[in-house]
Phi, psi and omega in degrees: 000308177291327176299314179297317184286308188283324182263302187293330185256324191249351186291337177289334178271331181225089188309325179303339179292352177297340180299336182283357175281341184282126184296319181297322180293314181291327177295317178297318179293323178296317178296316180292321178298315179296318180299310183289331173299315179297317182292321185280317184278337184310307181301321179294320178297316180298318179297316181295319179295324177292320179296323179276000179057042177267087184246160181281138173259128185261130180293138186292333183278358179281177177306137185300328182297340183280347183296333179290347179276352181303135180094350176298133181307136179238189184065026176293350177297338175299317178298317180298313183298315179296320181289346174269314187292314183299309178298326178297315179296324182288318193250347181269161173280106188284358174276355181274120184294327181297325178299316181291326176299314181294316181296314182292325176296316176302313182296320182293314180292324176296324178295321176297315178295322178299315178300317180297313180297318182297318179295325177297319180292319180296320182278351180057035175200171185280060182219109180244233175296148174292154180302322180293317180296317181297314179296320180299315179294320179296317179294324179298313179297317182296320178296321177298320176298315181297317180296321177299318178293327177297320178295324177291327178298325180294335180265002179083009181265000181208159180229142177271004177283148180264147170263116185261119178302140177070005179222078190293336182260007181246110182230080182297140180260127181272004177257139178268083189297338179296337181270352183293337182273354179269124182304139174067010180247014183297324181293327177292323180298326182260006183301316178302320179294316182297317179296317180298313180298318180298318180295320180296312184290315179296319178298318179297316181298314182286329179295317177294322179299318180290332180284339184282078181225348179232156183300115175081355184294303184294318183289327176294316177294328178294319178303315182293315181295317181289330175296318177296320178296325178299316178296313182297321180294318181296312183290330179293329181265357181262119188303312183292315180295318181298320179292318181295320183270002178058045175261161174294128183284118181224077185305324186287338180286348181304326182295340176293344178301325178297316178298316180295319177298322177295324177296319179297311181298315180296322180292320178295317179299321179288325179300331179305323182258345182263353180295150183296130355279131189292138173269343181203147175252152180284331182069180180293332178300329178274312185292317179292321179296312180295316180297318178296321179293318179298313179297321180296315179297317180300320179292317183296319183271008176065038177241034181301318184283346176269347183302322177300334176274321179301317178246053186303318181294320177301319180294316180298320179296316180293318179297322181298323179291315181296318178294319180297312181295315180297317180296319182291322180290324183274321187242354185060028178230147179260142177278318182251157176299326176195146176244151002296174191302325183296328178290328177300314181289328174299316181287345173282350178112359177288141175288159181301317181297321181294318178300314183299308184295319180292326176290324175299317179299316178299318179299320179295318179298315179300314183295318178296321177297319179301319180290327179293334181290348179301325180260343179270070184234000000 
């Protein structure tokens, strides 16, 4: 909106407004706008949540030390979502379709999380949507994202080919192009791509959700992951950088950098109040929304296979749960003292602060490794 007003409409009357055409400048402004929105609006949100008695319910089987957190205001993800969407609308070029795909995906996943959080509050216990219902809704949104990208592929604005780290000349295509010439079978031709995209986005959303168990843990890792995504999105949309780094040239995805910058700013603003001891929790509305947005951006910029490194800690947390559940069902034995992984280290005697900071360090190492692969292809 401000991009349209200040640059497209007014820069001919006031030449200094030409600065708003620069993507890096608008990304920085989007991040700062999101940050200050979070810092300024945060206290009011916390007060309102306390007045409405919207508090977190702590599962009884978790570490005993967490019981004192019961009643802490939750659903702070509403603040995060608003602090991402508003700066994006203000500073991004709203004629860019990729921006709207990311914004709508964030809103849809946040809505699923909001429903889950609301039901927990109504039931006065840690029971919201059933796991099956939640997964079904997540897959539905992810399939819609995939189908939208398929329509863009038909216009030449997107590709179903994958970018494989460390294999610059290997780009497998997930579309069965031989079926495109058969009437009424186009959806079958793109079915492998649609399934793959759905798995990536749903996996990303749930991985962030599983990581959200300690004060500041998930949001700190999100800051690191979204910062890496901001760099990847910028270079993917920059013609010279994309050619130098041998990435797929996608000029239109560059505008997503503004969205990623807003995610970084909003996450930092929320961490101010979510740092240990937390004054507010993000809830599923925040974790599912952020995870869904991260997965969506990774799919759009063709870095799906790099996502496990960008969000390495999220992947480890999700794997720990799958291994724990699988081991118990098959062998009736647990691998970890408790899953997700952060609880295992707590039960080993690590303090909550130590677990959080060390996981942040691990997240930073994973993200830096992901960025180094840009040239190691």
